[in-house]
C-alpha positions in Angstrom: 246.9 158.8 97.6 245.4 160.9 100.3 247.5 163.8 101.5 246.8 164.6 105.2 247.6 167.8 107.0 247.2 167.6 110.8 247.1 170.9 112.6 247.3 170.6 116.3 248.5 172.2 119.6 252.3 172.2 119.9 252.0 171.2 123.6 250.9 167.6 122.6 253.6 164.9 123.1 255.4 163.4 120.1 253.8 160.1 121.0 250.3 161.7 120.9 251.1 163.3 117.5 252.3 160.0 116.1 249.3 158.1 117.5 246.9 160.7 115.8 248.7 160.2 112.5 248.6 156.4 112.8 244.9 156.5 113.7 244.1 158.5 110.6 246.2 156.3 108.3 244.6 153.1 109.7 241.2 154.6 109.2 242.0 155.5 105.6 243.1 152.0 104.9 239.9 150.5 106.4 237.4 153.0 105.0 239.0 154.1 101.7 240.9 150.9 101.0 244.2 152.8 100.3 247.5 150.8 100.1 249.4 150.6 103.4 252.4 152.4 102.0 250.3 155.4 100.8 251.3 157.4 103.9 251.8 161.1 103.2 251.1 163.2 106.4 252.3 166.6 107.5 251.9 167.4 111.2 251.7 171.1 111.9 252.4 172.2 115.5 250.7 175.4 116.5 250.9 177.8 119.4 247.6 178.5 121.2 247.2 181.9 119.5 247.4 180.2 116.1 244.4 178.0 116.7 240.9 179.6 116.4 237.7 177.8 117.2 234.3 178.4 118.8 233.6 177.1 122.3 230.5 175.4 120.8 229.3 174.9 117.2 226.3 172.9 116.0 225.8 171.8 119.6 229.4 170.4 119.8 231.7 171.9 122.4 235.4 172.5 121.6 238.5 173.2 123.8 242.1 174.1 123.4 242.9 170.5 122.5 241.1 170.8 119.1 242.8 169.0 116.2 242.1 169.9 112.6 242.6 167.2 110.0 242.5 168.1 106.3 242.5 165.2 103.9 243.0 165.6 100.1 242.0 162.5 98.2 240.8 161.4 94.9 237.0 161.5 94.4 234.8 158.4 94.1 234.1 157.3 97.7 230.6 156.8 98.8 228.8 158.7 101.5 228.9 155.6 103.7 232.7 155.3 103.2 233.1 159.0 104.2 230.9 158.5 107.3 232.9 155.4 108.3 236.2 157.3 107.8 235.2 160.3 109.9 233.9 158.0 112.7 236.9 155.7 112.7 239.3 158.6 112.8 237.6 160.5 115.6 236.9 157.3 117.6 240.5 156.0 117.1 242.0 159.3 118.2 239.7 159.5 121.2 240.4 155.9 122.3 244.2 156.2 122.1 245.0 159.8 123.1 243.8 162.5 125.5 242.0 164.2 122.6 238.2 163.9 123.0 236.0 162.9 120.1 234.3 166.3 120.0 237.7 168.0 119.4 238.5 166.2 116.1 237.6 168.3 113.1 237.8 166.7 109.7 237.7 168.3 106.3 237.8 166.1 103.1 238.9 167.8 99.9 238.4 165.7 96.7 239.9 166.0 93.3 239.8 163.7 90.2 242.7 161.7 91.6 244.6 161.4 88.3 246.4 164.5 86.9 246.2 166.4 90.1 249.1 164.5 91.8 252.8 164.0 91.4 254.5 161.7 93.8 258.0 162.5 92.6 260.2 162.9 89.5 258.2 165.9 88.4 255.8 163.6 86.7 252.1 162.6 86.9 251.9 159.0 88.1 248.9 156.7 87.5 248.6 154.5 90.6 247.2 151.2 89.6 244.7 151.1 92.5 242.8 154.1 91.2 239.9 153.7 88.8 240.0 155.8 85.6 
């Protein structure tokens, strides 16, 4: 049930944008054990003036190719699962696109995963793969 918002430079190719989305989804499957069809992503293309970032933060340099990834997911994952997720996303994007690993920014927002979601019909669903 993760909902993913990917904010990135408009100049990137459609292929790169799709590859970034797929790398995130595959990482969520591997690290968070989500179902394969649990694929809800929004790719937000931004002009250069709409993306703000420091040239360096916490000893990590950033450039105009920075990509912001915001993941909203149900709580309950361990610290190790989160570390694995962040590493797999960043490494997967860097290995398959021109985006360098230092330009992948990830923010995870967690909620209780039950009554905070509606996947259609104006109703709260209770996905069977979630623990109550």
